[in-house]
Residue frames as qw, qx, qy, qz and C-alpha x, y, z in Angstrom:
[[0.816, -0.440, 0.235, 0.291, -54.36, -9.48, -34.95],
 [0.151, 0.867, -0.389, -0.271, -51.14, -7.95, -36.12],
 [0.935, 0.312, -0.135, 0.101, -49.06, -9.94, -38.50],
 [0.519, -0.758, 0.361, 0.159, -45.82, -10.77, -36.73],
 [0.830, 0.119, 0.382, 0.389, -44.28, -12.44, -39.71],
 [0.002, 0.799, -0.271, -0.536, -41.70, -10.58, -41.75],
 [0.814, 0.577, -0.033, -0.062, -40.98, -10.98, -45.38],
 [0.819, -0.300, 0.243, 0.424, -37.64, -12.70, -45.76],
 [0.582, 0.540, 0.219, 0.567, -36.81, -10.53, -48.73],
 [0.085, -0.934, -0.008, -0.346, -36.78, -7.45, -46.50],
 [0.761, -0.593, 0.102, 0.242, -34.07, -8.86, -44.21],
 [0.121, 0.873, -0.443, -0.167, -30.57, -7.41, -44.74],
 [0.940, 0.252, -0.205, 0.104, -28.29, -9.78, -46.53],
 [0.486, -0.769, 0.406, 0.090, -25.21, -10.62, -44.41],
 [0.564, 0.615, -0.548, -0.049, -21.99, -11.58, -46.08],
 [0.950, -0.195, -0.228, 0.089, -20.61, -14.96, -45.03],
 [0.484, -0.822, 0.272, 0.125, -17.85, -14.73, -42.46],
 [0.811, -0.083, 0.416, 0.402, -15.55, -16.95, -44.50],
 [0.516, 0.697, 0.248, 0.431, -15.59, -14.52, -47.44],
 [0.149, -0.971, 0.098, -0.162, -14.63, -11.61, -45.19],
 [0.691, -0.572, 0.389, 0.211, -11.76, -13.55, -43.67],
 [0.778, 0.233, 0.397, 0.428, -10.56, -14.64, -47.08],
 [0.332, 0.852, 0.133, 0.383, -10.60, -11.08, -48.41],
 [0.356, -0.904, 0.229, -0.052, -8.81, -9.74, -45.36],
 [0.800, -0.310, 0.418, 0.299, -6.23, -12.50, -45.68],
 [0.679, 0.479, 0.322, 0.454, -5.66, -11.71, -49.34],
 [0.094, 0.943, -0.008, 0.318, -5.23, -8.01, -48.60],
 [0.621, -0.736, 0.249, 0.108, -2.83, -8.80, -45.76],
 [0.842, 0.060, 0.296, 0.447, -0.42, -10.31, -48.29],
 [0.382, 0.839, 0.088, 0.377, 0.00, -6.89, -49.87],
 [0.366, -0.906, 0.206, -0.061, 1.92, -5.77, -46.79],
 [0.711, -0.428, 0.490, 0.267, 4.66, -8.37, -47.30],
 [0.747, 0.607, 0.199, 0.183, 5.00, -7.89, -51.06],
 [0.176, 0.922, -0.311, 0.151, 7.72, -5.19, -50.67],
 [0.559, -0.588, 0.584, -0.024, 9.69, -7.52, -48.39],
 [0.833, 0.117, 0.520, 0.147, 9.61, -10.43, -50.83],
 [0.567, 0.806, 0.063, 0.160, 10.37, -8.09, -53.73],
 [0.085, -0.891, 0.433, -0.104, 13.36, -6.61, -51.89],
 [0.694, -0.376, 0.613, 0.025, 14.60, -10.08, -50.88],
 [0.829, 0.391, 0.376, 0.135, 14.30, -11.36, -54.43],
 [0.449, 0.872, -0.055, 0.187, 16.08, -8.41, -56.04],
 [0.021, 0.836, -0.469, 0.285, 18.90, -7.94, -53.54],
 [0.535, -0.448, 0.693, -0.181, 19.40, -11.44, -52.07],
 [0.826, 0.150, 0.541, -0.058, 18.05, -14.31, -54.15],
 [0.689, 0.723, 0.042, 0.038, 18.89, -13.04, -57.64],
 [0.103, 0.837, -0.530, 0.089, 22.46, -11.94, -56.73],
 [0.590, -0.372, 0.710, -0.096, 23.04, -15.30, -55.01],
 [0.836, 0.363, 0.412, -0.021, 21.79, -17.13, -58.10],
 [0.486, 0.857, -0.168, 0.027, 23.93, -14.94, -60.33],
 [0.081, -0.748, 0.653, -0.087, 27.19, -15.49, -58.44],
 [0.749, -0.130, 0.643, -0.096, 26.45, -19.22, -58.12],
 [0.798, 0.566, 0.207, 0.013, 26.18, -19.43, -61.90],
 [0.338, 0.872, -0.333, 0.118, 29.34, -17.37, -62.45],
 [0.505, -0.605, 0.612, -0.066, 31.28, -19.53, -59.99],
 [0.747, 0.047, 0.650, 0.129, 30.98, -22.38, -62.52],
 [0.597, 0.783, 0.175, 0.011, 31.45, -20.25, -65.64],
 [0.694, -0.117, 0.220, 0.676, 34.74, -19.88, -67.47],
 [0.031, -0.602, 0.084, 0.794, 35.91, -16.56, -68.96],
 [0.007, 0.096, -0.723, -0.684, 35.20, -17.96, -72.45],
 [0.582, -0.036, -0.124, -0.803, 31.54, -18.53, -71.61],
 [0.683, -0.049, -0.714, -0.143, 31.57, -22.26, -70.91],
 [0.716, -0.615, 0.082, -0.320, 31.21, -24.02, -67.59],
 [0.579, 0.377, -0.630, 0.353, 34.08, -25.29, -65.46],
 [0.755, -0.611, -0.238, 0.022, 34.87, -26.53, -61.95],
 [0.636, 0.306, -0.277, 0.652, 38.33, -24.96, -61.93],
 [0.112, -0.598, 0.203, -0.767, 37.32, -22.05, -59.69],
 [0.815, -0.478, -0.005, -0.328, 35.68, -24.38, -57.17],
 [0.922, 0.010, -0.221, 0.317, 38.81, -26.53, -57.20],
 [0.336, 0.551, -0.288, 0.708, 40.93, -23.47, -56.39],
 [0.533, -0.676, 0.077, -0.503, 39.12, -23.19, -53.07],
 [0.948, -0.313, -0.004, 0.064, 41.02, -26.29, -51.95],
 [0.597, 0.501, -0.292, 0.554, 44.42, -24.67, -52.54],
 [0.554, -0.251, -0.515, 0.604, 46.43, -23.82, -49.42],
 [0.070, 0.112, -0.092, 0.987, 45.87, -20.05, -49.57],
 [0.495, -0.298, -0.279, -0.767, 42.10, -20.31, -49.80],
 [0.720, -0.319, -0.615, 0.036, 41.84, -23.24, -47.41],
 [0.423, -0.116, -0.454, 0.775, 43.79, -21.20, -44.87],
 [0.176, -0.210, -0.036, -0.961, 41.43, -18.26, -45.39],
 [0.673, -0.364, -0.435, -0.475, 38.38, -20.41, -44.66],
 [0.697, -0.239, -0.581, 0.347, 40.12, -22.02, -41.68],
 [0.245, 0.015, -0.318, 0.916, 41.09, -18.63, -40.23],
 [0.371, -0.278, -0.171, -0.869, 37.60, -17.21, -40.77],
 [0.743, -0.351, -0.527, -0.219, 35.99, -20.25, -39.14],
 [0.603, -0.147, -0.542, 0.566, 38.45, -20.12, -36.22],
 [0.057, 0.081, -0.228, 0.969, 37.92, -16.44, -35.45],
 [0.532, -0.305, -0.316, -0.724, 34.16, -16.89, -35.82],
 [0.744, -0.307, -0.593, 0.028, 34.13, -19.82, -33.39],
 [0.459, -0.085, -0.474, 0.747, 36.32, -18.07, -30.81],
 [0.110, -0.121, 0.092, -0.982, 34.37, -14.82, -30.85],
 [0.618, -0.322, -0.453, -0.556, 31.04, -16.66, -30.84],
 [0.698, -0.297, -0.607, 0.238, 32.04, -18.65, -27.75],
 [0.333, -0.091, -0.368, 0.864, 33.56, -15.70, -25.88],
 [0.239, -0.155, -0.093, -0.954, 30.81, -13.27, -26.82],
 [0.632, -0.318, -0.568, -0.420, 28.12, -15.89, -26.20],
 [0.617, -0.302, -0.631, 0.361, 29.29, -16.96, -22.74],
 [0.226, -0.155, -0.315, 0.909, 29.99, -13.48, -21.41],
 [0.303, -0.205, -0.289, -0.885, 26.85, -12.11, -23.06],
 [0.617, -0.392, -0.657, -0.184, 24.81, -14.76, -21.27],
 [0.492, -0.311, -0.538, 0.609, 26.32, -13.82, -17.90],
 [0.032, -0.025, -0.065, 0.997, 25.72, -10.09, -18.45],
 [0.446, -0.279, -0.457, -0.717, 22.12, -10.64, -19.60],
 [0.621, -0.400, -0.672, 0.060, 21.39, -12.92, -16.64],
 [0.363, -0.227, -0.421, 0.800, 22.87, -10.40, -14.19],
 [0.128, -0.082, -0.110, -0.982, 20.71, -7.61, -15.65],
 [0.563, -0.301, -0.520, -0.568, 17.51, -9.68, -15.27],
 [0.386, -0.165, -0.791, 0.445, 17.99, -10.59, -11.62],
 [0.290, -0.776, -0.529, -0.185, 15.22, -9.46, -9.30],
 [0.502, -0.697, -0.178, 0.480, 17.59, -7.55, -6.99],
 [0.399, 0.023, 0.289, 0.870, 18.88, -5.40, -9.89],
 [0.197, 0.513, 0.225, -0.804, 17.24, -1.96, -10.37],
 [0.616, 0.566, 0.543, -0.073, 14.68, -1.83, -13.17],
 [0.298, 0.901, -0.132, -0.287, 16.51, 0.92, -15.06],
 [0.386, -0.501, 0.700, 0.333, 19.48, -1.39, -15.71],
 [0.603, 0.257, 0.734, 0.181, 17.75, -3.54, -18.35],
 [0.454, 0.848, 0.272, -0.003, 16.54, -0.73, -20.67],
 [0.069, -0.892, 0.383, 0.231, 19.93, 0.94, -20.36],
 [0.504, -0.315, 0.761, 0.260, 21.70, -2.32, -21.21],
 [0.603, 0.459, 0.638, 0.140, 19.46, -3.12, -24.18],
 [0.287, 0.948, 0.053, -0.128, 19.83, 0.41, -25.55],
 [0.191, -0.757, 0.570, 0.257, 23.60, 0.25, -25.31],
 [0.586, -0.058, 0.783, 0.198, 23.64, -3.26, -26.81],
 [0.574, 0.690, 0.441, -0.006, 21.53, -2.13, -29.76],
 [0.191, 0.948, -0.217, -0.132, 24.03, 0.65, -30.51],
 [0.326, -0.627, 0.688, 0.167, 27.19, -1.39, -29.86],
 [0.714, 0.136, 0.681, 0.083, 26.02, -4.37, -31.90],
 [0.579, 0.741, 0.305, 0.150, 25.79, -2.11, -34.97],
 [0.069, -0.937, 0.305, 0.156, 28.97, -0.16, -34.26],
 [0.831, -0.069, 0.440, 0.334, 31.38, -1.82, -36.67],
 [0.606, 0.719, 0.164, 0.297, 33.39, -1.14, -39.78],
 [0.476, 0.503, -0.180, 0.698, 35.87, 1.72, -40.06],
 [0.325, -0.740, 0.148, -0.570, 34.61, 3.62, -36.96],
 [0.895, -0.438, 0.059, -0.058, 35.11, 0.53, -34.76],
 [0.848, 0.186, -0.084, 0.489, 38.58, -0.10, -36.20],
 [0.209, 0.660, -0.163, 0.703, 39.57, 3.53, -35.58],
 [0.588, -0.692, 0.090, -0.408, 38.22, 3.38, -32.02],
 [0.944, -0.287, 0.042, 0.155, 40.36, 0.33, -31.22],
 [0.658, 0.413, -0.105, 0.621, 43.43, 1.85, -32.85],
 [0.073, -0.719, 0.158, -0.673, 42.97, 4.92, -30.65],
 [0.737, -0.575, 0.143, -0.326, 42.54, 2.67, -27.61],
 [0.875, -0.303, 0.357, 0.118, 44.82, -0.36, -28.06],
 [0.703, 0.671, -0.096, 0.215, 47.04, 0.73, -30.93],
 [0.720, 0.117, -0.270, 0.628, 50.77, 1.33, -30.58],
 [0.124, 0.179, -0.232, 0.948, 50.09, 4.89, -29.41],
 [0.427, -0.555, -0.577, -0.421, 46.63, 4.15, -28.03],
 [0.375, -0.682, 0.179, -0.602, 45.26, 5.50, -24.79],
 [0.907, -0.389, 0.085, -0.138, 45.27, 2.19, -22.90],
 [0.867, 0.246, -0.156, 0.403, 48.65, 1.20, -24.35],
 [0.248, 0.606, -0.280, 0.702, 50.26, 4.43, -23.14],
 [0.585, -0.627, 0.148, -0.493, 48.53, 4.20, -19.77],
 [0.974, -0.221, 0.004, 0.054, 49.89, 0.70, -19.15],
 [0.699, 0.433, -0.213, 0.528, 53.35, 1.77, -20.35],
 [0.132, -0.761, 0.264, -0.578, 53.50, 4.29, -17.50],
 [0.761, -0.490, 0.330, -0.268, 53.40, 1.39, -15.08],
 [0.193, -0.542, 0.800, 0.173, 56.12, -0.50, -16.94],
 [0.633, 0.214, 0.742, -0.051, 53.80, -2.80, -18.88],
 [0.260, 0.487, -0.463, -0.693, 54.54, -2.61, -22.59],
 [0.797, 0.194, 0.501, -0.277, 51.98, -4.97, -24.12],
 [0.709, 0.668, -0.180, -0.138, 53.51, -4.69, -27.60],
 [0.110, 0.654, -0.739, 0.119, 56.95, -5.65, -26.27],
 [0.498, -0.172, 0.794, -0.303, 55.31, -8.72, -24.70],
 [0.186, 0.041, 0.911, 0.365, 54.01, -9.92, -28.06],
 [0.308, 0.649, 0.633, -0.289, 50.55, -8.35, -28.27],
 [0.065, -0.114, 0.394, 0.910, 49.48, -6.56, -31.43],
 [0.484, 0.431, 0.385, -0.657, 46.10, -5.17, -32.35],
 [0.523, 0.557, -0.352, -0.541, 46.77, -5.95, -36.01],
 [0.127, 0.226, -0.962, -0.085, 46.99, -9.73, -35.61],
 [0.479, -0.302, -0.775, -0.282, 44.52, -12.55, -35.04],
 [0.354, -0.387, -0.669, 0.527, 44.43, -11.84, -31.28],
 [0.013, 0.252, 0.127, -0.959, 43.74, -8.14, -31.72],
 [0.369, -0.077, -0.533, -0.758, 41.10, -8.82, -34.33],
 [0.431, -0.350, -0.832, 0.019, 39.42, -11.29, -31.98],
 [0.181, -0.392, -0.499, 0.752, 39.21, -8.64, -29.24],
 [0.181, 0.155, -0.184, -0.954, 37.70, -6.21, -31.73],
 [0.412, -0.197, -0.745, -0.487, 35.10, -8.74, -32.88],
 [0.319, -0.377, -0.800, 0.342, 34.02, -9.46, -29.31],
 [0.030, 0.183, 0.217, -0.958, 33.07, -5.79, -28.95],
 [0.517, 0.082, -0.207, -0.826, 30.06, -6.23, -31.26],
 [0.515, -0.066, -0.840, -0.159, 29.51, -9.93, -30.63],
 [0.174, -0.171, -0.771, 0.588, 28.85, -9.55, -26.90],
 [0.315, 0.233, 0.260, -0.882, 26.05, -6.94, -27.15],
 [0.563, 0.104, -0.545, -0.613, 24.45, -8.88, -30.00],
 [0.408, -0.096, -0.899, 0.130, 24.37, -11.94, -27.74],
 [0.056, 0.194, 0.586, -0.785, 22.71, -9.88, -25.01],
 [0.476, 0.197, -0.098, -0.852, 19.92, -8.80, -27.35],
 [0.587, 0.078, -0.710, -0.381, 19.35, -12.35, -28.58],
 [0.424, -0.074, -0.866, 0.253, 19.45, -14.20, -25.26],
 [0.190, -0.048, 0.438, -0.878, 17.36, -11.83, -23.09],
 [0.701, -0.040, -0.178, -0.690, 14.00, -13.07, -24.49],
 [0.734, 0.024, -0.679, -0.022, 15.07, -16.67, -23.85],
 [0.248, 0.060, -0.696, 0.671, 16.09, -15.88, -20.27],
 [0.408, -0.047, 0.219, -0.885, 12.73, -14.21, -19.71],
 [0.734, -0.014, -0.490, -0.471, 11.09, -17.42, -20.93],
 [0.424, -0.007, -0.829, 0.366, 12.41, -19.26, -17.85],
 [0.453, -0.639, -0.327, -0.529, 9.24, -19.00, -15.76],
 [0.184, -0.507, 0.551, -0.637, 9.27, -18.12, -12.09],
 [0.871, -0.200, 0.095, -0.437, 6.87, -20.99, -11.39],
 [0.882, 0.232, -0.385, 0.141, 9.55, -23.46, -12.44],
 [0.274, 0.458, -0.567, 0.627, 12.00, -21.95, -9.95],
 [0.512, -0.379, 0.355, -0.684, 9.43, -21.93, -7.17],
 [0.957, -0.038, -0.113, -0.264, 8.48, -25.55, -7.84],
 [0.738, 0.317, -0.485, 0.345, 12.14, -26.60, -7.80],
 [0.002, 0.467, -0.521, 0.714, 12.74, -24.68, -4.56],
 [0.731, -0.293, 0.184, -0.588, 9.70, -26.28, -2.92],
 [0.977, 0.062, -0.199, -0.047, 11.10, -29.68, -3.83],
 [0.728, -0.606, 0.183, 0.262, 14.38, -28.82, -2.13],
 [0.746, 0.399, 0.135, 0.516, 16.51, -27.88, -5.13],
 [0.373, -0.602, 0.004, 0.706, 19.20, -25.26, -4.70],
 [0.320, 0.826, -0.082, -0.456, 19.82, -22.39, -7.11],
 [0.013, -0.533, 0.766, 0.360, 22.69, -24.28, -8.71],
 [0.351, 0.117, 0.929, 0.019, 20.66, -27.49, -9.02],
 [0.475, 0.684, 0.402, -0.381, 17.81, -25.63, -10.69],
 [0.326, 0.786, -0.333, -0.406, 20.08, -24.22, -13.40],
 [0.129, -0.407, 0.881, 0.204, 21.96, -27.49, -13.79],
 [0.259, 0.176, 0.950, 0.008, 18.96, -29.79, -14.16],
 [0.297, 0.715, 0.610, -0.168, 16.18, -27.47, -15.39],
 [0.120, 0.881, 0.003, -0.458, 17.28, -24.01, -16.50],
 [0.082, -0.586, 0.629, 0.504, 20.30, -24.80, -18.66],
 [0.355, 0.138, 0.890, 0.249, 18.78, -27.85, -20.41],
 [0.324, 0.771, 0.533, -0.130, 15.80, -25.71, -21.43],
 [0.065, 0.916, -0.118, -0.378, 18.01, -22.74, -22.35],
 [0.549, -0.333, 0.611, 0.463, 20.66, -24.78, -24.15],
 [0.529, 0.486, 0.587, 0.372, 19.02, -24.81, -27.64],
 [0.118, 0.977, 0.171, 0.054, 18.54, -21.04, -27.52],
 [0.406, -0.788, 0.344, 0.310, 22.08, -20.54, -26.23],
 [0.595, -0.096, 0.643, 0.473, 23.60, -22.73, -28.92],
 [0.426, 0.697, 0.510, 0.270, 21.41, -21.16, -31.60],
 [0.050, -0.991, 0.001, 0.122, 22.50, -17.67, -30.54],
 [0.474, -0.579, 0.514, 0.419, 26.16, -18.71, -30.77],
 [0.582, 0.287, 0.642, 0.408, 25.53, -20.08, -34.26],
 [0.236, 0.915, 0.303, 0.122, 24.09, -16.70, -35.22],
 [0.282, -0.885, 0.263, 0.262, 27.16, -14.99, -33.77],
 [0.639, -0.164, 0.604, 0.446, 29.34, -17.34, -35.82],
 [0.480, 0.597, 0.524, 0.373, 27.64, -16.25, -39.04],
 [0.020, -0.994, -0.106, 0.036, 27.86, -12.60, -38.02],
 [0.425, -0.720, 0.419, 0.356, 31.62, -12.82, -37.48],
 [0.662, 0.071, 0.621, 0.413, 32.28, -14.92, -40.58],
 [0.408, 0.712, 0.455, 0.346, 30.73, -12.35, -42.91],
 [0.216, -0.904, -0.032, 0.367, 32.43, -9.28, -41.37],
 [0.709, 0.462, 0.171, 0.505, 34.50, -7.36, -43.92],
 [0.129, 0.887, -0.027, 0.443, 34.92, -3.64, -43.17],
 [0.576, -0.786, 0.209, -0.081, 36.27, -4.05, -39.63],
 [0.840, -0.254, 0.319, 0.357, 39.09, -6.54, -40.39],
 [0.622, 0.547, 0.213, 0.518, 40.02, -4.78, -43.62],
 [0.009, -0.918, 0.046, -0.393, 40.25, -1.36, -41.98],
 [0.640, -0.724, 0.252, -0.040, 42.12, -2.72, -38.96],
 [0.754, -0.308, 0.494, 0.304, 44.63, -5.11, -40.55],
 [0.312, 0.700, -0.372, -0.524, 44.72, -3.91, -44.19],
 [0.880, 0.318, -0.262, -0.238, 44.39, -7.52, -45.29],
 [0.109, 0.574, -0.787, 0.197, 47.32, -8.88, -43.24],
 [0.487, -0.044, 0.802, -0.343, 45.00, -11.49, -41.68],
 [0.173, 0.063, -0.811, -0.555, 43.93, -14.02, -44.31],
 [0.409, 0.310, 0.660, -0.549, 40.11, -13.97, -44.16],
 [0.379, 0.398, 0.775, 0.311, 37.57, -15.00, -46.79],
 [0.189, 0.900, 0.369, -0.138, 35.70, -11.64, -47.03],
 [0.150, -0.802, 0.315, 0.485, 39.01, -9.81, -47.54],
 [0.395, -0.119, 0.776, 0.477, 40.05, -12.28, -50.24],
 [0.358, 0.650, 0.662, 0.104, 36.72, -11.76, -52.01],
 [0.064, 0.952, 0.080, -0.290, 37.32, -8.02, -52.03],
 [0.303, -0.602, 0.540, 0.504, 40.88, -8.46, -53.33],
 [0.373, 0.048, 0.819, 0.434, 40.01, -10.74, -56.26],
 [0.276, 0.718, 0.633, 0.078, 36.90, -8.82, -57.34],
 [0.110, 0.988, 0.105, 0.032, 38.20, -5.25, -57.14],
 [0.666, -0.468, 0.244, 0.528, 41.98, -5.70, -57.12],
 [0.291, 0.873, -0.178, -0.347, 43.90, -3.27, -59.29],
 [0.042, -0.567, 0.784, 0.249, 46.74, -5.72, -60.02],
 [0.099, -0.016, -0.980, -0.173, 45.04, -9.14, -60.05],
 [0.563, 0.098, 0.237, -0.785, 41.28, -9.30, -60.60],
 [0.184, -0.011, -0.952, -0.244, 39.44, -12.59, -60.96],
 [0.530, -0.145, 0.113, -0.828, 35.67, -12.05, -60.54],
 [0.816, -0.042, -0.484, -0.312, 34.83, -15.70, -61.13],
 [0.529, 0.044, -0.711, 0.462, 37.14, -16.78, -58.30],
 [0.151, -0.130, 0.394, -0.897, 35.49, -14.14, -56.13],
 [0.718, -0.111, -0.202, -0.656, 32.11, -15.67, -56.97],
 [0.758, -0.009, -0.650, 0.053, 33.44, -19.11, -55.97],
 [0.264, 0.077, -0.627, 0.728, 34.69, -17.74, -52.66],
 [0.407, -0.114, 0.157, -0.893, 31.35, -16.01, -52.11],
 [0.778, -0.084, -0.467, -0.411, 29.55, -19.27, -52.89],
 [0.583, -0.008, -0.720, 0.376, 31.59, -21.03, -50.20],
 [0.031, -0.076, 0.447, -0.891, 30.65, -18.25, -47.77],
 [0.610, -0.113, -0.154, -0.769, 26.97, -18.59, -48.67],
 [0.745, -0.076, -0.656, -0.093, 27.11, -22.34, -48.03],
 [0.394, -0.026, -0.676, 0.622, 28.65, -21.85, -44.58],
 [0.225, -0.043, 0.258, -0.939, 26.24, -19.04, -43.64],
 [0.676, -0.106, -0.384, -0.620, 23.27, -21.04, -44.91],
 [0.647, -0.108, -0.737, 0.164, 24.26, -24.01, -42.77],
 [0.161, -0.017, -0.545, 0.823, 24.51, -21.69, -39.77],
 [0.430, -0.072, -0.013, -0.900, 21.06, -20.23, -40.45],
 [0.727, -0.121, -0.572, -0.359, 19.47, -23.67, -40.81],
 [0.524, -0.097, -0.724, 0.439, 21.04, -24.87, -37.55],
 [0.044, -0.015, 0.362, -0.931, 19.90, -21.69, -35.80],
 [0.571, -0.113, -0.239, -0.777, 16.34, -22.10, -37.07],
 [0.718, -0.139, -0.675, -0.093, 16.17, -25.73, -35.94],
 [0.395, -0.093, -0.649, 0.644, 17.54, -24.94, -32.48],
 [0.201, -0.047, 0.172, -0.963, 15.26, -21.92, -32.10],
 [0.655, -0.158, -0.443, -0.592, 12.26, -24.03, -33.08],
 [0.652, -0.167, -0.716, 0.185, 13.16, -26.60, -30.46],
 [0.218, -0.057, -0.517, 0.826, 13.64, -24.02, -27.71],
 [0.366, -0.164, -0.099, -0.911, 10.30, -22.36, -28.48],
 [0.645, -0.269, -0.669, -0.255, 8.50, -25.60, -27.59],
 [0.523, -0.320, -0.613, 0.498, 9.65, -25.18, -23.99],
 [0.155, -0.096, -0.209, 0.961, 9.62, -21.42, -23.63],
 [0.366, -0.212, -0.326, -0.845, 6.02, -21.10, -24.88],
 [0.512, -0.354, -0.782, -0.020, 4.63, -23.54, -22.35]]
């Protein structure tokens, strides 16, 4: 009779599954090391450095004088103007971006519209700085194409009080890159509104308006508000576009930071650090609010 038993020492030794998972997990961290290294060198350390210098006097000691200067009328006005233009452009870009994104996702719209819209939005959202300012000068400037076209019909917009180089003109310019950014952000949230919810509401007798009023918008509201908060931070930190368009005639915080840190006549780097610290605080609050709202909306959209 053949021996059916096998010596246990001849069996291949299998490595425990937990060890393999642990090793794979440890190796996976190597992929994010460059990200954390880049973030530390170019974000965290500079933020820590300017925060320290905001409280440091030119003699080497520590002082609150630069922080106190932020409450002077000139700097208070700069923060107020920056917050106001950020709020206006976030609301305008957010609302119209929502409408455009919703129209592109409708079932009766051809399929090629969405990829075309997202491609354009990706380009337009990053089209800023000096090229954007030049484009608007060539379009809505005193001798711009649209300005001259309207003048042929007897409508002189500059004679009626409009100017591209004021708060109103700067707001229109900001909306150009705020609206496509809103489209890119809100499309995934709109796609999270499931068709089953609409069908269930319709079967219960709800109209299209009632569905969006009682179901769609309440679910979408955290994502919508979070996207507007992100637009607010995007507008608040803009520097190249307003500087190239208005040459500093509109009192904004980023322009003030550039003036006091690299000004040829009056340079005060410590004051620039204090202004930058105020900007970091406002942007950080915006990011935290956005993260909380996005976390809340994901609870519904993932169901």
